[in-house]
C-alpha positions in Angstrom: 3.9 24.9 -27.1 4.4 22.2 -30.0 3.6 20.6 -33.4 1.3 17.7 -33.4 3.2 14.5 -34.0 0.6 13.5 -36.5 0.0 16.7 -38.3 2.0 19.2 -40.3 1.2 21.9 -37.8 2.7 22.5 -34.4 1.2 23.3 -31.0 3.6 25.4 -29.3 5.8 25.4 -26.3 6.0 27.9 -23.5 9.0 30.3 -22.9 11.0 32.7 -20.7 13.8 35.0 -21.7 16.3 37.6 -20.4 15.2 41.2 -20.9 17.0 43.0 -23.8 16.5 45.5 -26.4 15.3 44.6 -29.9 18.2 43.8 -32.3 17.9 44.5 -36.0 20.1 41.5 -36.9 17.3 39.2 -35.8 15.2 40.3 -38.8 18.2 39.7 -41.0 18.5 36.2 -39.7 14.8 35.6 -40.2 15.1 36.7 -43.9 18.2 34.6 -44.5 16.7 31.6 -42.8 13.8 31.7 -45.3 16.1 31.3 -48.3 16.9 27.6 -48.0 13.3 26.8 -47.1 12.1 28.7 -50.1 14.5 26.9 -52.3 13.4 23.5 -51.1 9.7 24.6 -51.2 9.6 25.9 -54.7 11.8 23.3 -56.2 9.7 20.5 -54.8 7.8 18.3 -57.2 4.1 18.1 -56.5 3.1 14.8 -54.9 1.7 12.0 -56.9 -1.9 11.7 -55.8 -3.0 9.2 -58.5 -5.0 6.1 -57.4 -1.8 4.0 -58.0 0.2 6.1 -55.6 -2.5 6.0 -52.9 -2.5 2.2 -53.1 1.3 2.0 -53.0 3.2 0.2 -50.3 3.9 1.8 -46.9 6.1 4.9 -47.1 9.6 4.0 -46.0 11.2 7.4 -45.3 10.1 11.0 -45.3 11.6 14.5 -44.8 9.8 17.8 -44.4 10.9 21.3 -43.6 9.1 24.3 -42.1 9.9 27.8 -41.1 7.7 30.1 -39.0 8.4 33.7 -38.2 6.1 35.6 -35.8 6.5 39.4 -35.3 4.4 40.9 -32.4 3.9 44.4 -31.2 1.8 46.0 -28.4 1.5 49.8 -27.9 1.6 51.6 -24.5 -1.1 50.8 -22.1 -2.2 51.9 -18.6 0.1 50.8 -15.8 0.2 52.7 -12.5 2.7 50.1 -11.2 4.6 46.9 -12.3 6.3 44.0 -10.8 9.1 41.5 -11.8 6.7 39.5 -13.9 4.7 42.3 -15.5 4.2 43.0 -19.1 6.1 46.1 -20.1 3.7 49.0 -20.5 5.7 51.2 -22.8 5.2 49.3 -26.0 7.4 46.6 -27.4 8.1 44.7 -30.6 9.4 41.1 -30.5 10.1 38.4 -33.0 10.5 34.6 -33.0 11.8 32.3 -35.8 12.0 28.6 -35.9 13.1 26.2 -38.6 12.2 22.5 -38.1 13.1 19.4 -40.0 10.8 16.3 -39.7 12.8 13.2 -40.5 11.0 9.8 -40.5 11.9 6.2 -41.0 9.8 3.0 -41.2 11.3 0.5 -38.7 9.0 -2.4 -39.4 5.3 -2.9 -40.3 3.3 -0.4 -38.3 6.3 1.2 -36.6 8.0 4.5 -37.4 10.7 6.6 -35.9 10.9 10.4 -36.1 13.4 13.1 -35.1 12.8 16.8 -35.3 16.0 18.9 -35.2 15.1 22.6 -34.9 16.8 26.0 -35.0 15.2 28.6 -32.8 15.8 32.3 -32.2 13.9 35.2 -30.6 11.9 36.2 -27.6 8.3 36.6 -26.4 7.3 39.9 -24.7 9.3 40.5 -21.5 10.8 37.1 -21.2 7.4 35.5 -21.8 5.7 36.9 -18.8 2.9 39.4 -18.0 -0.3 37.5 -19.0 -1.6 34.2 -17.9 -3.0 33.7 -21.4 0.3 34.6 -23.1 -0.2 36.0 -26.7 2.3 33.9 -28.6 2.3 30.1 -28.8 5.5 30.4 -30.8 7.4 32.1 -27.9 9.2 29.8 -25.5 10.3 30.2 -21.9 13.8 30.2 -23.2 15.1 32.6 -25.8 18.2 33.9 -27.5 19.2 36.7 -29.9 21.4 34.3 -31.9 20.0 31.1 -33.5 20.5 27.9 -31.4 19.9 24.2 -32.2 17.8 21.7 -30.2 15.9 18.5 -30.8 12.4 18.8 -29.4 11.2 15.4 -30.6 12.7 12.0 -30.9 10.1 9.2 -30.7 9.0 5.8 -31.9 5.3 5.1 -32.7 3.8 1.6 -33.2 0.3 1.2 -34.6 -1.3 -2.2 -34.1 -4.4 -3.0 -36.2 -7.3 -4.5 -34.3 -9.9 -5.1 -37.0 -12.5 -3.1 -38.8 -12.5 -1.2 -42.1 -9.2 -0.4 -43.7 -8.2 3.2 -43.2 -5.6 5.1 -45.2 -3.0 7.1 -43.3 -1.9 10.2 -45.1 1.7 11.3 -45.4 2.5 14.5 -43.5 5.0 15.8 -41.0 5.6 13.2 -38.3 3.4 10.6 -40.0 4.4 8.2 -42.8 1.9 7.2 -45.4 0.4 3.8 -45.0 -2.7 2.0 -43.9 -4.3 0.6 -40.7 -7.7 -0.6 -39.5 -10.4 1.6 -38.0 -9.9 -0.2 -34.7 -6.3 0.1 -33.6 -3.9 0.6 -30.7 -1.2 3.3 -31.1 1.8 3.4 -28.8 4.2 6.4 -28.7 7.5 6.4 -26.7 10.3 9.0 -26.5 10.6 12.7 -26.4 7.6 14.7 -27.7 4.9 17.2 -26.4 2.0 16.0 -24.3 -0.3 18.2 -26.4 0.8 16.4 -29.5 -1.5 13.6 -28.3 -3.8 15.1 -25.7 -6.2 18.1 -25.8 -5.9 18.5 -29.6 -8.6 20.4 -31.5 -9.1 20.8 -35.2 -9.8 24.5 -35.0 -7.6 25.8 -32.2 -4.4 24.0 -31.5 -1.6 25.2 -33.9 0.2 28.5 -33.3 1.9 28.0 -36.7 -1.4 28.0 -38.5 -4.4 29.1 -36.4 -4.7 31.0 -33.1 -1.7 32.1 -31.1 -2.9 32.7 -27.5 -1.8 30.0 -25.0 -5.3 29.8 -23.4 -7.0 29.4 -26.8 -4.7 26.8 -28.4 -4.7 24.7 -25.2 -6.8 24.4 -22.1 -5.2 26.9 -19.7 -5.6 24.8 -16.5 -4.1 21.7 -18.2 -0.7 21.9 -16.5 0.9 19.4 -18.8 4.5 18.1 -18.3 7.0 20.1 -20.3 10.5 21.5 -20.3 11.0 25.2 -20.9 10.2 24.7 -24.6 7.1 22.5 -24.0 8.5 19.0 -24.5 9.3 16.1 -22.3 10.0 12.3 -22.1 7.2 9.9 -21.8 4.8 7.4 -23.4 1.2 7.3 -24.5 -1.3 4.7 -25.6 -4.3 5.3 -27.7 -7.0 2.7 -28.2 -9.5 3.4 -31.0 -12.7 1.2 -31.1 -15.6 2.3 -33.2 -16.5 5.9 -32.4 -14.5 6.0 -29.2 -10.8 6.6 -28.4 -9.2 6.2 -25.0 -5.8 7.8 -24.4 -3.4 7.2 -21.5 -0.1 8.9 -20.9 2.8 9.0 -18.4 5.3 11.8 -18.6 8.3 13.3 -16.8 7.9 16.6 -15.0 10.9 19.0 -14.7 12.9 18.8 -11.4 11.7 22.3 -10.5 8.6 24.2 -11.8 9.2 25.6 -15.2 12.7 24.0 -15.4 14.7 22.4 -18.1 14.7 18.7 -18.8 18.1 17.3 -19.8 17.7 13.6 -19.3 15.0 11.1 -18.5 14.1 11.0 -14.8 10.6 10.1 -13.7 11.0 10.8 -10.0 8.4 13.6 -10.6 5.7 12.7 -13.1 2.4 13.4 -14.7 -0.4 11.0 -15.6 -3.0 11.9 -18.2 -6.2 10.2 -19.4 -8.6 11.3 -22.1 -11.7 9.8 -23.6 -12.9 10.9 -27.0 -16.3 10.4 -28.6 -16.7 11.0 -32.3 -20.2 12.0 -33.3 -22.5 13.3 -36.1 -24.6 16.3 -35.3 -27.2 17.0 -38.0 -25.0 14.9 -40.3 -21.9 16.9 -39.5 -18.8 15.5 -37.8 -17.6 16.5 -34.4 -15.7 15.3 -31.3 -16.2 15.5 -27.6 -13.1 14.9 -25.3 -12.9 14.7 -21.5 -9.4 14.9 -20.1 -8.0 14.4 -16.6 -4.5 14.8 -15.3 -2.5 14.4 -12.0 0.9 15.8 -11.4 3.1 14.4 -8.6 6.0 16.5 -7.6 7.5 18.9 -5.0 5.2 21.9 -5.1 4.1 24.7 -2.9 0.7 25.6 -1.5 -0.3 29.2 -1.9 -1.7 29.5 1.6 1.5 28.1 3.2 3.6 30.7 1.3 1.3 33.5 2.4 1.3 32.3 6.0 5.1 32.0 6.2 5.6 35.4 4.6 3.1 37.0 7.0 4.8 35.5 10.0 8.1 36.9 8.9 7.0 40.2 7.4 8.3 39.5 3.9 7.0 38.9 0.4 5.7 35.4 -0.1 8.0 32.9 -2.0 6.3 29.7 -3.1 9.7 28.0 -3.4 10.2 28.1 0.4 7.2 25.8 1.1 7.5 23.1 -1.6 7.0 19.5 -0.6 5.8 16.3 -2.3 2.2 16.6 -3.3 -0.3 15.9 -6.1 -2.2 18.4 -8.2 -4.9 17.5 -10.8 -7.4 19.0 -13.1 -10.0 18.3 -15.8 -10.9 19.6 -19.2 -13.9 19.3 -21.6 -12.9 19.9 -25.3 -15.5 20.1 -28.1 -15.0 20.6 -31.8 -18.0 20.6 -34.2 -18.6 21.4 -37.8 -21.8 23.4 -37.8 -22.1 24.3 -41.5 -20.2 24.0 -44.7 -16.7 25.6 -44.1 -17.7 26.6 -40.5 -16.5 25.0 -37.3 -17.1 25.7 -33.6 -14.8 24.9 -30.7 -15.3 25.1 -26.9 -13.0 24.3 -24.0 -13.9 24.4 -20.3 -11.3 23.4 -17.8 -10.2 23.7 -14.1 -7.5 22.5 -11.7 -6.5 22.3 -8.1 -6.2 26.0 -7.3 -4.6 25.5 -3.9 -1.1 24.7 -5.3 1.2 26.5 -7.6 1.2 26.0 -11.4 4.1 23.7 -12.2 4.9 23.8 -15.9 2.4 25.8 -18.0 0.7 28.9 -16.7 -1.3 30.4 -13.7 -4.8 29.6 -14.8 -7.2 27.8 -12.4 -10.4 28.1 -14.4 -10.9 28.8 -18.0 -13.6 28.8 -20.7 -12.8 29.4 -24.3 -14.9 29.3 -27.5 -14.6 30.3 -31.1 -15.4 29.9 -34.7 -13.3 29.0 -37.8 -14.5 30.0 -41.2 -13.2 28.4 -44.4 -12.5 30.8 -47.3 -14.8 29.0 -49.7 -17.5 31.6 -48.8 -15.4 34.4 -50.4 -13.8 32.2 -53.2 -10.5 31.6 -51.3 -11.0 27.9 -50.4 -7.7 27.5 -48.6 -7.9 30.7 -46.5 -9.1 30.6 -42.9 -10.6 33.3 -40.7 -10.9 32.6 -37.0 -12.3 34.4 -33.9 -12.1 33.3 -30.3 -12.9 34.5 -26.8 -11.5 33.2 -23.5 -12.0 34.0 -19.8 -9.3 32.9 -17.3 -9.6 33.0 -13.6 -7.5 32.4 -10.4 -8.5 30.5 -7.3 -8.9 32.5 -4.0 -5.6 31.1 -2.5 -3.8 32.1 -5.7 -5.3 35.6 -5.6 -4.1 36.1 -2.0 -0.6 35.0 -3.0 -0.2 37.4 -5.9 -2.0 40.2 -4.1 0.8 39.9 -1.4 3.5 40.3 -4.1 4.2 36.7 -4.9 5.7 35.6 -8.3 4.6 32.7 -10.5 5.7 31.3 -13.8 4.1 34.0 -16.0 2.5 36.5 -13.7 3.3 38.7 -10.7 2.7 42.5 -10.7 3.8 43.0 -7.1 0.2 43.6 -6.0 -3.2 42.6 -7.4 -6.6 44.2 -7.9 -8.2 41.0 -9.0 -10.4 40.6 -12.0 -10.8 37.7 -14.5 -8.4 37.9 -17.5 -10.5 38.3 -20.6 -9.1 37.8 -24.1 -10.5 38.1 -27.6 -8.4 36.9 -30.6 -9.0 37.0 -34.3 -6.8 36.0 -37.3 -6.8 35.6 -41.0 -4.6 33.1 -42.7 -3.9 33.9 -46.3 -2.7 30.7 -48.2 -0.6 32.3 -50.9 0.0 28.8 -52.3 0.5 25.4 -50.9 3.9 26.4 -49.5 3.4 29.9 -48.1 0.9 31.1 -45.5 0.8 34.7 -44.3 -1.4 35.5 -41.3 -2.5 38.6 -39.5 -3.6 38.3 -35.9 -5.1 40.7 -33.3 -5.6 40.1 -29.6 -7.3 42.3 -27.0 -6.2 41.3 -23.5 -8.3 42.9 -20.7 -6.9 42.7 -17.1 -3.6 41.1 -18.1 -2.4 38.9 -15.3 -5.8 39.3 -13.6 -5.1 42.9 -12.7 -7.8 45.5 -13.1 -5.2 48.3 -12.5 -3.3 47.4 -15.7 -4.3 47.3 -19.4 -6.1 46.6 -21.5 -3.4 45.5 -24.0 -3.7 45.3 -27.8 -1.3 42.8 -29.5 -0.8 43.0 -33.3 0.9 40.0 -35.0 2.2 39.2 -38.5 3.1 35.5 -39.1 4.9 33.9 -42.0 4.8 30.1 -42.4 6.7 28.2 -45.1 6.3 24.4 -45.5 7.1 21.8 -48.1 
């Protein structure tokens, strides 16, 4: 999943890793990696927020740094059997760490370029498999014991004023300080995450700051274009007029489902459209978003894979029946302030359940909801407490495929006693100061990978986030 390109938080990318035992040196790396960030953070001068600074000229350059370490553990749980893509039942502890630099440059009036070099290290549980709603948005489908460098984002954004009241644009990671008009057109081109622009939600979208479960921070059936880390090449256009914003995007899919993207190639692509309506409910702000997407690529139908396997007396393999096809879906996304320091979010989404998941996860229907409480109620104004619940479901063709032993991107227990996957997540984010946030998170996953025979699973998480 991934950090929003216009926010200091990140919405995460997906992941898959080779099995291996936990290594103590990873914790040493995480500790050492914090030192340069701490030095930058605590040596930084507080920003000038005087009226003179707010009215200053457009910001020309910017540099930010963040570090996030997530440690997760689940104890033993019931598991009479397991498959190649099962969550290990004997208890496990995993850790991920990432350090990201956000480097921005003003190109000309209204245009800015950003690059986000990043150092990653660590793994999700069992190569990031075993639950359709995977419990860590900071875990990718690629992992390593030793730190490695990548560049998840390299993009240019052009904002064109179209009239209306002047609006200040705050300085933050992947956004230079400046000003525009209330009505505007924003164009983004390059390498970034689809969910930097689409399906965003104020209360549930940032695994570095709020919830962690994949199906809480994003709409599970939204099979958005992404490489193994959650990023891709593409372009988006956002037209804001009054209380409405319309977004359109065109992005590159990987050559094979859940594959890596090493260069721009739009022979397989994804188109996304979203309409947003900003509103006031009892005098309090909120947003309603309706999203639709269509992926065009070589993909398999579950029924074809099951039929071929039955005719040959073997386990179904979706890769054997892939051919050019389209697969789409829709999502309703609501965020609403309901009281002082209290926000509500709801997502309801679905997709074409006859064909395989291509990039994200095996979820065909999903409903999630939750509340976010600001700490003002207990005299901790920067702290946040959140609670969420989500129900994920598979289509009938998908159930038949996995019951016959088929494997997907994230799930495949070798057999399936189907039941909807049900998840409850809660977290508390303690803002130690403006630079350091420590969070505790708990998730209860009932019927992991839709299997009544396995689980439930409890996942305990400690997250450290440093930012300047």
